[in-house]
N, C-alpha and C positions, 0 to 999 in steps of 0.2 A: 417573489422568487418562485421559480417552477418547482413543483413537488414531484415525488416519485410517480404519483398518479398522472400528472401532466406528461411526464416522459413516456410512460407506458402507452398513453393515447397517441403520442407522436411516433413512438418506435415500438410497436407491439411485439416485434421479434426479440426485444430485450426483456420481456416479461419475467422470465425465470431469474436472470441475474439481478434484476432490480428488486424482486420479491425477496431474494436471498439477502440482498443488502439491507432491506428493512429488518430482517431477522438479526443481522449483525448489529444494527442500531439498538434493537431491543436488548440484546445481550450487553452492550456497553452501558445502557441505562441501568440494567439490573446490577451490574458490578458497581456502578457509581452509588447505588442505593445501599450497598454494603458498608460504605464509609470506611474503607480500609485505611488505617492510619499510615502516615508517611514516616519512614524511618531512614536515617542516613545509611548509605551504602547498600540499599536493597537492589538486587538485580533480578527479582521476580516477586510474585505475591508472597506475603508471609504464609508459611505452611499452614497455620491454623485457619486460613481463609480458603485454602485450596478446595476442600470438599464442597463448600457452598458454591464456589465459582464453577466448578465442574458440573454440579447439579443444575445450575442455571443454564449452562451451555447445552447440556443434554436436553433440557426442557425446551429451550428456544429453538434449537435446530432439529428437534424431533428425532434424536438419536437413541438407539436402544440402551437401556441401562447396562452398565458394565463395559460398553464399547470403548470407553476411554480410561479404563482401570489402569493399564500400564502407564499411560501418560500422567494420570493423577498421582500414581505412586512416585513417579520420577519427580514431579513437582513438590510433593510432600517431603521428599528426601533432599530437596534443593539441588537436584542433579541437572537442572536446566537453567542456564544463564540467559535471561531474556535479552541482555545487551548484545549477545552474539547473533540473535535472530535477524536483525536488519542487515547484518553482514552476509546473510544467506548461508550461515554455518548451522548445519543440523547437529543435534547431539551426537557425541562421539560413540555412545553406546547404542545398541540396536533397540529399536522400538517396532512393534509389529504393524506398521502402516506403510503403504506405498509412499514413495518420495513426495509426489505432488500432494497427496492427502496430508502428509505430515507438515509440509510447507504451509498449506492452508490452515490446518489446525493450530499450529504455533502462531501464525499471523493473527488469526481471529481471537485466540485466547489472550495474546499479549497486547492487543491494541488498546484496551482500556488502561493498561499499565503505562503505555507510552503516551497516551493522551494526558494522563495525570502528570507525567513527567514534564510534558510541554507546558502545562498550566503552571506548574511550580517554577519553571525557569523563565517564562515570558520571553521566548526567543525570537518572535516573529520579525522577519525582515533583517535578521542578522546575516552577516556574510557566512556562506557555507564553507566548510573546510574541505578543500580539494574535491569538489564535486559531491560532498556528502552533507546530510542534514546536520544543522548545528546542535540538535538535541540528541538524536539517536544514531547518527552516522549512517543512515540508510541512503542509498542512491535515490535521486529524484524520480518520482513516478509521473510527473506532469510539469510542464513549464508554461509560464505566461510572460508576455513581454511587459516590462516595467518602463519607467521614464528613461529617456536617453538611451544609452547603449547597455542597459541592464536588463536582466530577466529574473523572474521569481521562480524558484524551484519548489514545488509542492510535495510534501512527504506523505506517503500513504500510511505509514506506520503511526506517526504521532500528530499529523496535521500541521506541522510547522512549515514556515516558509523561510528559505534562505536566498539571499540576493547575490547574484554574480554577474560576470560579463556575458554579453550575448554572443560573443565570438567563440568559436571552437566547440568541441564535443563536451557536453556537460558531464560525461561519465569519465572518460580517460584524459580529457582536457587537451587533446591534440588540436592544433590549429592548421593542420595540413589540409588545405581546401580540397585536394584531390581525393581525400579519404571521406569527405563529408557530402551528404546529399539531403535534399528536402523533397518531400512528397506531399501533394495535396490531392484530394479525392472528390469527385463530383458526388453531390448528395451529402457530403460531410463538411459543409461550410463551417468556418470557425475553427477548424483543426488543421494542423500540419504534422507531419512526422519527420523527425531528423534522424538519419542513420549515420553510423560511423563504421567504416571498413577497417579502422585500426583496432577497435575493441569488439566489433560486431554487435554493438548494442544500439538500441533506438530509444528515443523519448518523444512523446507527443507534446505539441504546443497548442494551447487553447487561447483564443482571443480574449482580452480583458473584458470586452463588451459582453461576451457570453457568460463570463464569470460574475457579471452583475445580476444574472438571472438564475444561475445554478451554482452549486458548490463544486469545488475541485473533485470531490469524490464522484458526484453525479456526472461531471464532465468526463472523467476517466471511464466510467461505465457506459456513458452515452456513445463514446467513440470506440467501444470494444471491437466492432468489425474491423477497424484499422489495425488493431493488434493481430487479428487473424491474418490479414493480408501481408503485413510486414514480417510476421514470424514465418509465414510461408516462403519468404525470400531469404530466410536464414539468419535473421537478426533476433536478438534476445531482449526481453524486458530486464532492466537492472533491478527492479523491485516489484513486489506483487501489486495487483490492483486492489481496490478497496474491499474486495471479497476474498482476497488471498490467492488469486490465480496468477501464476507466472507464465505458463505455457498454454497457448490457445490456438496454435496453428493446426491444420489438418494432419500434418505429419509429426506434430509435437510430441 
C-alpha cells in the first residue's frame, strides 16, 4: 500500500493537506487509547471524557490553549448532537467560529466517535439508505465501481461502505441523463467526477485498482485538485473530505 510519504513524493503540491491528515490520524489514535466505554443511546462523547479529548486535539493540531473553550463547554453540557453533523447541521446556538472552521472542527472531533460506531455495527457493503451512509447517514464522499451494475459509496465520517446502483445521481438519486455529466482530467488518471445539475452536487469516483494501493481517504486527498476545478464550476461537495474541508474553490 502507498503511504502518505509515497504520495507526497508523487504529488508534492499536496504536502500540507497530507501532513494535516497525518495529524488527524494521530488524534484518532489518541482518542482510541482513552478506551471510551460504549453506552446505548450516546450521540456524542460522554461528558467526563470531553476535557481529555479536547486536550489531545489541542496538542495534536498545535492550537492555543483555550481556543476551543466554547466548544468544550458545549460538549460537556451535551449541547452538540454528533448524529446531526453528517447531515451538515451546525449547532443551533452561536459558537465563536467561522462556518468553515466550525465544520472542520466538528468533523475532526467527531470522526473517532463515528469510526467506533461503524466498528460496533459491522455495516460494510450494506445497502445505503437513499444515497446516505448506512451507519451515520452522511452523503458519500467517494465512489468506486463494484461488480456488475453496482458501486460502493465510501463515507468520510465513519469509513463505512454502502452499495447501490451505478445509475443516476448518488446524492439526489435522479436518473435524468440530461442533468448528469462525467468529467475526466489529464494527469488525474484513475479518477472521474460525476456532477448533477438537479442538486448541483458532485462526487468523485476512483478506480478499484487504485484502491488496491491507497485507502479511500488518501484517494480523496490525492484528487483534491479535482475538487477545486469542479467547485469552480458551481458544484458542491455533499460531505467533507478526510480533513474536514467542504469548500475548496477559488471563489468558495
